[in-house]
C-alpha positions in Angstrom: 107.0 82.6 132.4 110.3 84.0 133.7 111.6 87.5 133.0 114.3 86.4 130.6 111.9 84.4 128.4 109.5 87.3 128.3 112.3 89.6 127.2 113.5 87.1 124.5 110.0 86.8 123.2 109.6 90.6 123.1 112.9 90.8 121.1 111.7 88.1 118.7 108.5 90.1 118.1 110.5 93.3 117.5 112.7 91.5 115.0 109.6 90.3 113.3 108.3 93.9 113.0 111.7 95.1 111.7 111.5 92.3 109.1 108.0 93.3 108.1 109.2 96.9 107.7 112.1 95.8 105.5 109.6 94.0 103.3 107.4 97.1 103.2 110.4 99.3 102.2 111.2 96.8 99.4 107.6 96.9 98.1 107.6 100.7 98.2 110.8 100.8 96.3 109.4 98.4 93.7 106.3 100.5 93.3 108.3 103.7 93.0 110.7 102.2 90.5 107.8 100.9 88.5 106.1 104.2 88.4 109.3 106.1 87.5 110.1 103.6 84.7 106.7 103.8 83.2 106.4 107.6 83.3 110.0 108.3 82.2 109.5 106.0 79.2 106.3 108.0 78.3 108.3 111.2 78.6 111.1 109.9 76.3 108.6 108.8 73.7 106.9 112.2 73.7 110.3 113.9 73.5 111.4 111.7 70.6 108.1 112.4 68.8 108.5 116.1 69.3 112.1 116.2 68.0 111.6 113.9 65.0 108.0 115.1 64.2 107.0 111.4 63.8 104.9 109.0 65.7 107.0 106.7 67.8 105.8 103.1 68.0 106.4 101.0 71.1 106.7 97.2 71.1 103.3 95.8 72.0 104.6 93.6 74.9 108.3 94.5 75.6 108.0 98.1 76.6 108.8 100.2 79.6 105.2 100.8 80.5 104.6 97.1 80.9 107.8 96.7 82.9 106.8 99.5 85.2 103.3 98.2 85.6 104.8 94.7 86.4 107.0 96.3 89.1 104.0 98.1 90.7 102.0 94.8 90.7 104.9 92.9 92.2 105.4 95.7 94.8 101.7 95.4 95.8 102.0 91.6 96.0 105.0 91.9 98.2 103.0 94.0 100.7 100.4 91.3 100.9 103.0 88.5 101.3 104.8 90.6 103.9 101.6 91.0 106.0 100.8 87.3 105.7 104.4 86.4 106.7 104.4 88.8 109.6 101.2 87.3 111.0 102.4 83.7 110.4 105.7 84.4 112.3 103.9 86.3 115.0 101.8 83.2 115.9 104.9 80.9 115.5 106.7 83.0 118.1 103.7 82.9 120.4 103.5 79.1 120.2 107.3 78.8 120.4 107.6 76.8 117.2 109.2 79.2 114.8 110.5 77.7 111.5 112.2 79.9 109.0 111.0 79.8 105.4 113.4 80.7 102.7 111.1 79.9 99.8 109.5 83.4 99.8 113.0 85.0 99.6 113.9 82.9 96.6 110.6 83.6 94.9 111.0 87.4 95.4 114.6 87.3 94.3 113.6 85.4 91.2 110.8 87.7 90.2 112.9 90.8 90.7 115.7 89.2 88.7 113.3 88.4 85.9 111.9 91.9 85.8 115.5 93.3 85.8 116.5 91.0 83.0 113.4 92.1 81.0 114.7 95.7 81.3 117.9 94.9 79.5 116.4 94.8 76.0 114.6 98.1 76.7 118.0 99.7 77.3 119.8 98.1 74.4 117.2 98.2 71.6 116.0 101.8 72.0 116.0 103.6 68.7 118.5 106.5 68.5 117.0 110.0 68.3 118.3 112.1 65.4 118.6 115.6 66.9 118.8 117.4 63.5 115.6 119.1 62.5 113.5 117.3 59.8 112.6 120.4 57.9 113.9 124.0 57.6 111.7 126.9 58.4 110.4 128.9 55.3 111.5 132.3 56.7 115.1 131.3 57.2 115.8 130.6 53.4 117.9 133.3 51.7 
């Protein structure tokens, strides 16, 4: 093995590691967004219940908690796929028969687009909060 091919192989492995780290950052972002969406929705429901003094009902399936949980699950799955893909590419580089696979990119893009599309109704169909108090305090009547 000459020096140039050894350097080329080293660069390919470093590129593979950078790609793995990019997948890892993507998965961490998905997990973070999922957690934030789920917790912020809970905060908004509690705030609305406090302001209106009424129990706030959430849709049984199409709600922010389920969307947030889905993003967290997808983020965890992306970590597993990234590790599998890193190992697969590592051995392809070692054998000298690397073949790119775009299927995983299309699957991940489709899943994230689906989850993003599911968030649109959550933004559009949220009930408006009436900020006026529902009752007047007894001491303030004159």
